[in-house]
N, CA, C and O of each residue as an XYZ file, in Angstrom:
264
protein
N     -20.193      9.223     -7.511
C     -19.099      8.326     -7.177
C     -19.422      7.531     -5.906
O     -19.913      8.095     -4.927
N     -19.151      6.243     -5.923
C     -19.354      5.465     -4.700
C     -18.258      5.775     -3.675
O     -17.178      6.259     -4.015
N     -18.569      5.485     -2.428
C     -17.597      5.720     -1.357
C     -16.471      4.688     -1.450
O     -16.668      3.561     -1.902
N     -15.292      5.111     -1.009
C     -14.165      4.183     -0.941
C     -14.311      3.333      0.310
O     -14.574      3.852      1.395
N     -14.140      2.035      0.156
C     -14.280      1.134      1.306
C     -12.922      0.889      1.952
O     -11.886      0.898      1.287
N     -12.951      0.670      3.256
C     -11.744      0.318      3.992
C     -11.295     -1.068      3.563
O     -12.116     -1.975      3.427
N      -9.987     -1.239      3.348
C      -9.444     -2.548      2.986
C      -9.350     -3.379      4.271
O      -8.507     -3.112      5.128
N     -10.210     -4.375      4.397
C     -10.328     -5.123      5.657
C      -9.069     -5.898      6.000
O      -8.746     -6.057      7.178
N      -8.339     -6.393      4.977
C      -7.093     -7.102      5.248
C      -6.049     -6.192      5.864
O      -5.334     -6.584      6.786
N      -5.966     -4.973      5.350
C      -5.003     -4.012      5.900
C      -5.433     -3.514      7.268
O      -4.592     -3.230      8.120
N      -6.728     -3.409      7.482
C      -7.238     -2.959      8.774
C      -6.806     -3.905      9.891
O      -6.556     -3.475     11.017
N      -6.720     -5.203      9.570
C      -6.326     -6.198     10.568
C      -4.821     -6.207     10.809
O      -4.373     -6.656     11.864
N      -4.029     -5.719      9.852
C      -2.583     -5.855      9.925
C      -1.833     -4.559     10.218
O      -0.702     -4.600     10.702
N      -2.444     -3.414      9.933
C      -1.751     -2.139     10.099
C      -2.556     -1.187     10.964
O      -3.780     -1.283     11.052
N      -1.834     -0.255     11.608
C      -2.471      0.793     12.384
C      -1.765      2.092     12.025
O      -0.545      2.107     11.866
N      -2.508      3.172     11.895
C      -1.924      4.460     11.567
C      -1.698      5.244     12.854
O      -2.612      5.401     13.664
N      -0.475      5.734     13.036
C      -0.149      6.497     14.232
C      -0.657      7.928     14.073
O      -1.128      8.316     13.003
N      -0.555      8.709     15.151
C      -1.016     10.098     15.121
C      -0.218     10.931     14.132
O      -0.738     11.895     13.568
N       1.051     10.563     13.914
C       1.893     11.315     12.977
C       1.753     10.815     11.550
O       2.401     11.344     10.647
N       0.910      9.791     11.326
C       0.637      9.314      9.975
C       1.484      8.141      9.518
O       1.412      7.746      8.354
N       2.286      7.576     10.413
C       3.097      6.414     10.038
C       2.251      5.151     10.145
O       1.305      5.090     10.930
N       2.599      4.150      9.351
C       1.900      2.860      9.399
C       2.728      1.893     10.240
O       3.916      1.697      9.985
N       2.098      1.297     11.233
C       2.776      0.374     12.148
C       2.235     -1.027     11.919
O       1.037     -1.210     11.702
N       3.128     -2.023     11.968
C       2.707     -3.411     11.770
C       3.410     -4.313     12.780
O       4.430     -3.942     13.360
N       2.850     -5.492     12.977
C       3.458     -6.478     13.869
C       4.568     -7.183     13.110
O       4.410     -7.512     11.934
N       5.672     -7.410     13.769
C       6.803     -8.039     13.097
C       6.566     -9.519     12.846
O       5.858    -10.185     13.601
N       7.161    -10.018     11.784
C       7.089    -11.437     11.453
C       8.037    -12.229     12.353
O       8.902    -11.647     13.008
N       7.879    -13.538     12.388
C       8.757    -14.484     13.099
C       8.674    -14.364     14.611
O       9.644    -14.684     15.299
N       7.537    -13.908     15.156
C       7.446    -13.829     16.613
C       6.239    -14.568     17.162
O       5.842    -14.338     18.305
N       5.658    -15.440     16.378
C       4.468    -16.145     16.811
C       4.742    -17.280     17.776
O       4.019    -17.461     18.755
N       5.794    -18.048     17.499
C       6.101    -19.216     18.326
C       7.533    -19.636     18.055
O       8.233    -19.014     17.256
N       7.969    -20.717     18.739
C       9.334    -21.253     18.648
C      10.361    -20.159     18.920
O      11.203    -19.857     18.074
N      10.280    -19.571     20.111
C      11.228    -18.527     20.492
C      12.496    -19.100     21.123
O      13.502    -18.400     21.241
N      12.451    -20.365     21.525
C      13.572    -20.923     22.283
C      14.848    -21.015     21.460
O      15.941    -20.918     22.017
N      14.737    -21.199     20.148
C      15.959    -21.311     19.345
C      16.444    -19.960     18.830
O      17.504    -19.874     18.210
N      15.668    -18.902     19.084
C      16.091    -17.566     18.673
C      16.887    -16.931     19.814
O      16.623    -17.187     20.989
N      17.862    -16.102     19.450
C      18.691    -15.475     20.469
C      17.871    -14.441     21.245
O      16.853    -13.943     20.764
N      18.336    -14.134     22.449
C      17.655    -13.137     23.258
C      17.622    -11.784     22.578
O      16.639    -11.050     22.684
N      18.702    -11.456     21.878
C      18.753    -10.185     21.154
C      17.671    -10.128     20.092
O      16.995     -9.111     19.938
N      17.506    -11.231     19.353
C      16.503    -11.278     18.295
C      15.094    -11.153     18.872
O      14.254    -10.446     18.314
N      14.834    -11.835     19.987
C      13.511    -11.797     20.613
C      13.194    -10.391     21.116
O      12.061     -9.927     20.984
N      14.182     -9.710     21.691
C      13.982     -8.333     22.153
C      13.678     -7.407     20.988
O      12.816     -6.535     21.095
N      14.377     -7.587     19.879
C      14.147     -6.740     18.706
C      12.776     -6.992     18.093
O      12.169     -6.077     17.537
N      12.286     -8.215     18.189
C      10.987     -8.553     17.615
C       9.828     -7.994     18.426
O       8.706     -7.917     17.925
N      10.084     -7.596     19.689
C       9.007     -7.043     20.506
C       8.478     -5.740     19.940
O       7.286     -5.453     20.051
N       9.351     -4.951     19.337
C       8.956     -3.647     18.814
C       8.191     -3.813     17.504
O       8.517     -4.678     16.690
N       7.181     -2.983     17.310
C       6.438     -2.999     16.063
C       7.281     -2.398     14.950
O       8.126     -1.534     15.185
N       7.035     -2.871     13.734
C       7.738     -2.321     12.581
C       7.005     -1.109     12.047
O       5.784     -1.008     12.175
N       7.746     -0.188     11.448
C       7.164      1.018     10.870
C       7.367      0.972      9.363
O       8.474      0.724      8.885
N       6.300      1.211      8.624
C       6.361      1.235      7.165
C       6.601      2.675      6.735
O       5.931      3.593      7.206
N       7.565      2.865      5.834
C       7.860      4.209      5.339
C       7.783      4.220      3.820
O       7.775      3.170      3.177
N       7.727      5.394      3.268
C       7.780      5.544      1.821
C       6.436      5.401      1.145
O       5.387      5.658      1.737
N       6.491      4.981     -0.123
C       5.297      4.935     -0.963
C       4.287      3.919     -0.447
O       3.082      4.147     -0.554
N       4.748      2.804      0.109
C       3.806      1.791      0.579
C       3.037      2.287      1.790
O       1.880      1.913      1.981
N       3.664      3.128      2.618
C       2.968      3.716      3.769
C       1.827      4.606      3.281
O       0.748      4.616      3.873
N       2.062      5.345      2.212
C       1.010      6.192      1.643
C      -0.134      5.330      1.129
O      -1.303      5.674      1.302
N       0.202      4.211      0.497
C      -0.820      3.290     -0.015
C      -1.665      2.733      1.129
O      -2.883      2.614      0.997
N      -1.034      2.395      2.242
C      -1.748      1.867      3.409
C      -2.674      2.938      3.986
O      -3.824      2.648      4.317
N      -2.183      4.168      4.107
C      -3.022      5.261      4.613
C      -4.257      5.461      3.741
O      -5.354      5.677      4.256
N      -4.083      5.391      2.429
C      -5.210      5.580      1.519
C      -6.235      4.451      1.666
O      -7.441      4.692      1.606
N      -5.752      3.222      1.859
C      -6.665      2.080      1.986
C      -7.429      2.113      3.307
O      -8.532      1.575      3.401
N      -6.845      2.743      4.327
C      -7.484      2.795      5.638
C      -8.223      4.113      5.883
O      -8.891      4.268      6.906
N      -8.108      5.049      4.961
C      -8.700      6.374      5.164
C     -10.211      6.345      5.189
O     -10.832      7.214      5.801
N     -10.826      5.358      4.533
C     -12.285      5.294      4.460
C     -12.900      4.997      5.828
O     -14.081      5.267      6.043
N     -12.119      4.448      6.750
C     -12.643      4.103      8.062
C     -12.797      5.280      9.003
O     -13.353      5.129     10.091
N     -12.316      6.452      8.607
C     -12.396      7.623      9.485
C     -13.774      8.209      9.521
O     -14.006      9.199     10.214
């Protein structure tokens, strides 16, 4: 059997925490912050956490890099 390769697209977008959760950068925070409310900008600072079946899929795609 050939080795499983790391999914390079996911490697750039997700990071696996020590507890096994998948963390990603939130959308809508790249630019044009002036028209967004302060509350929205503060909430966008925090990284998003992926849960459920898709988190397992991300872990499997990134597991080859270990």
